[in-house]
ZAPA-164292 format. One line per field, with one value per atom (N, C-alpha, C): atom name; z negated, y, x negated. Coordinates in Angstrom, 2 decimals, always signed. Layout:
drenke: (CA; ...);
c3: (Z; ...);
c2: (Y; ...);
c1: (X; ...);
***
This chain:
drenke: (N; CA; C; N; CA; C; N; CA; C; N; CA; C; N; CA; C; N; CA; C; N; CA; C; N; CA; C; N; CA; C; N; CA; C; N; CA; C; N; CA; C; N; CA; C; N; CA; C; N; CA; C; N; CA; C; N; CA; C; N; CA; C; N; CA; C; N; CA; C; N; CA; C; N; CA; C; N; CA; C; N; CA; C; N; CA; C; N; CA; C; N; CA; C; N; CA; C; N; CA; C; N; CA; C; N; CA; C; N; CA; C; N; CA; C; N; CA; C; N; CA; C; N; CA; C; N; CA; C; N; CA; C; N; CA; C; N; CA; C; N; CA; C; N; CA; C; N; CA; C; N; CA; C; N; CA; C; N; CA; C; N; CA; C; N; CA; C; N; CA; C; N; CA; C; N; CA; C; N; CA; C; N; CA; C; N; CA; C; N; CA; C; N; CA; C; N; CA; C; N; CA; C; N; CA; C; N; CA; C; N; CA; C; N; CA; C; N; CA; C; N; CA; C; N; CA; C; N; CA; C; N; CA; C; N; CA; C; N; CA; C; N; CA; C);
c3: (+2.75; +2.95; +1.57; +1.44; +0.20; +0.32; -0.77; -0.76; -2.05; -1.91; -3.08; -3.14; -4.28; -4.42; -5.82; -5.92; -7.22; -7.58; -8.55; -8.97; -10.47; -10.90; -12.33; -13.18; -14.31; -15.20; -15.64; -15.91; -16.36; -15.30; -14.04; -12.96; -12.82; -12.92; -12.84; -13.97; -15.17; -16.31; -16.07; -15.55; -15.27; -14.25; -13.19; -12.14; -12.72; -13.48; -14.07; -15.01; -15.83; -16.78; -16.07; -15.03; -14.32; -13.38; -12.74; -11.77; -12.45; -13.65; -14.41; -13.61; -12.92; -12.16; -12.96; -12.45; -13.18; -13.18; -12.14; -12.07; -11.32; -11.30; -10.68; -9.18; -8.50; -7.06; -6.75; -7.46; -7.24; -7.58; -8.62; -9.01; -7.93; -7.39; -6.32; -5.05; -4.72; -3.53; -3.69; -4.86; -5.11; -5.01; -5.67; -5.67; -4.25; -3.50; -2.14; -1.21; -1.38; -0.55; -0.81; -2.09; -2.42; -1.95; -2.07; -1.61; -0.09; +0.62; +2.07; +2.46; +1.77; +2.06; +1.83; +0.75; +0.48; +1.57; +2.05; +3.10; +4.40; +4.71; +5.90; +5.77; +4.58; +4.35; +4.48; +3.91; +4.03; +5.49; +6.24; +7.66; +8.40; +8.16; +8.84; +8.41; +7.12; +6.65; +7.33; +7.45; +8.13; +9.60; +10.22; +11.63; +11.81; +10.87; +10.94; +10.68; +9.84; +9.61; +10.90; +11.64; +12.89; +14.01; +14.04; +15.11; +14.49; +13.95; +13.30; +14.27; +13.72; +14.52; +14.98; +16.19; +16.73; +17.27; +17.01; +17.55; +18.99; +19.79; +21.16; +21.17; +22.21; +22.37; +22.42; +21.63; +21.61; +20.62; +19.85; +18.86; +17.80; +17.43; +16.39; +15.47; +14.18; +13.27; +13.17; +13.35; +13.31; +14.46; +15.67; +16.83; +16.61; +16.04; +15.80; +14.79; +13.75; +12.78; +13.43; +14.30; +15.00; +15.85; +16.55; +17.39; +16.52; +15.39; +14.51; +13.80; +13.72; +13.03; +13.85; +15.14; +15.99; +16.32);
c2: (+20.30; +19.13; +18.60; +18.28; +17.67; +16.17; +15.55; +14.11; +13.52; +12.38; +11.62; +10.41; +10.24; +9.13; +8.57; +7.28; +6.64; +6.45; +7.25; +7.25; +6.97; +6.05; +5.75; +6.99; +7.10; +8.24; +8.42; +7.31; +7.37; +8.05; +7.72; +8.32; +9.81; +10.17; +11.58; +12.37; +11.80; +12.48; +12.68; +11.65; +11.76; +12.86; +12.88; +13.89; +15.28; +15.47; +16.79; +17.22; +16.27; +16.59; +16.95; +16.21; +16.44; +17.64; +17.85; +18.94; +20.30; +20.34; +21.60; +22.71; +22.36; +23.34; +23.73; +24.69; +25.23; +24.29; +23.49; +22.62; +21.33; +20.41; +19.11; +19.23; +20.10; +20.27; +20.69; +21.70; +22.16; +21.07; +20.31; +19.22; +18.15; +17.79; +16.78; +17.28; +18.54; +19.11; +19.06; +19.45; +19.42; +17.98; +17.05; +15.65; +15.07; +15.31; +14.77; +15.43; +16.72; +17.43; +16.90; +16.71; +16.21; +14.77; +13.95; +12.57; +12.54; +13.38; +13.45; +13.87; +14.84; +15.28; +14.16; +13.42; +12.29; +11.22; +10.97; +9.96; +10.40; +11.69; +12.22; +12.07; +12.33; +12.18; +10.71; +9.81; +8.37; +7.94; +8.43; +8.09; +8.56; +9.80; +10.33; +9.58; +9.24; +8.47; +7.11; +6.44; +5.14; +5.28; +6.34; +6.59; +6.82; +7.57; +7.82; +6.56; +5.66; +4.39; +3.59; +3.59; +2.81; +3.49; +4.82; +5.59; +6.75; +6.47; +7.54; +8.67; +9.84; +10.98; +10.76; +11.17; +11.04; +12.40; +12.74; +13.98; +13.75; +14.80; +14.73; +14.54; +13.90; +13.71; +15.07; +15.23; +16.48; +17.50; +17.13; +18.06; +18.37; +19.63; +20.04; +21.05; +20.72; +21.68; +22.98; +22.89; +24.10; +25.04; +24.48; +25.29; +25.94; +25.17; +25.68; +26.83; +26.71; +27.79; +29.06; +28.90; +30.06; +30.74; +29.96; +30.52; +31.25; +30.66; +31.26; +32.51; +32.74; +33.92; +35.19; +35.05; +36.23; +36.55);
c1: (+8.02; +8.84; +9.24; +10.47; +10.93; +10.77; +10.30; +10.05; +10.60; +11.23; +11.63; +10.72; +10.05; +9.12; +9.20; +9.02; +8.98; +7.51; +7.07; +5.67; +5.64; +4.78; +4.73; +4.44; +5.14; +4.97; +3.52; +2.85; +1.45; +0.57; +0.79; +0.00; +0.32; +1.58; +1.97; +1.32; +1.32; +0.70; -0.79; -1.46; -2.90; -3.18; -2.38; -2.56; -2.35; -1.30; -1.03; -2.15; -2.64; -3.71; -5.00; -5.33; -6.59; -6.53; -5.39; -5.27; -5.23; -4.70; -4.59; -3.90; -2.85; -2.07; -0.82; -0.09; +1.07; +2.28; +2.41; +3.58; +3.23; +4.18; +3.94; +3.67; +4.40; +4.20; +2.77; +2.28; +0.91; -0.10; +0.17; -0.73; -0.79; +0.36; +0.40; -0.26; -0.05; -0.70; -2.21; -2.69; -4.14; -4.67; -3.99; -4.44; -4.45; -3.39; -3.31; -4.33; -4.55; -5.53; -6.94; -7.28; -8.60; -8.78; -7.74; -7.81; -8.02; -7.29; -7.43; -8.85; -9.40; -10.78; -11.78; -11.60; -12.50; -12.41; -11.21; -11.05; -11.73; -11.66; -12.34; -13.85; -14.38; -15.82; -16.22; -15.43; -15.73; -15.72; -14.74; -14.66; -15.92; -16.32; -17.51; -18.77; -18.88; -20.03; -20.10; -18.97; -18.95; -19.31; -18.84; -19.16; -20.66; -21.27; -22.72; -23.54; -23.01; -23.71; -23.79; -22.70; -22.64; -23.42; -23.39; -24.04; -24.81; -26.01; -26.79; -27.15; -27.33; -27.75; -29.19; -29.47; -30.82; -31.26; -32.51; -33.06; -33.50; -33.41; -33.87; -35.39; -35.86; -37.31; -37.99; -39.03; -39.76; -39.22; -38.21; -37.65; -38.70; -38.77; -39.70; -39.02; -38.90; -38.29; -39.09; -40.40; -41.22; -40.90; -40.73; -40.36; -38.99; -38.08; -36.73; -36.77; -37.57; -37.70; -38.23; -39.21; -39.76; -38.69; -37.89; -36.83; -35.80; -35.44; -34.41; -34.88; -36.14; -36.65; -36.48; -36.21; -36.07; -34.67);
***
């Protein structure tokens, strides 16, 4: 997709310097992909804070290890 955006030169320079890609397009793709991944992790972390994982009654890591060994 082609996009026209007004982005401050200083920010573009920082992205290019940090991304270390061949061109601006690759640098922006890398930056946006990493930002998106971080947002997904933050979302999942917040979800786990509200609803922590719970083990089933009677769960035993030792029993699970025995099952996985076979």
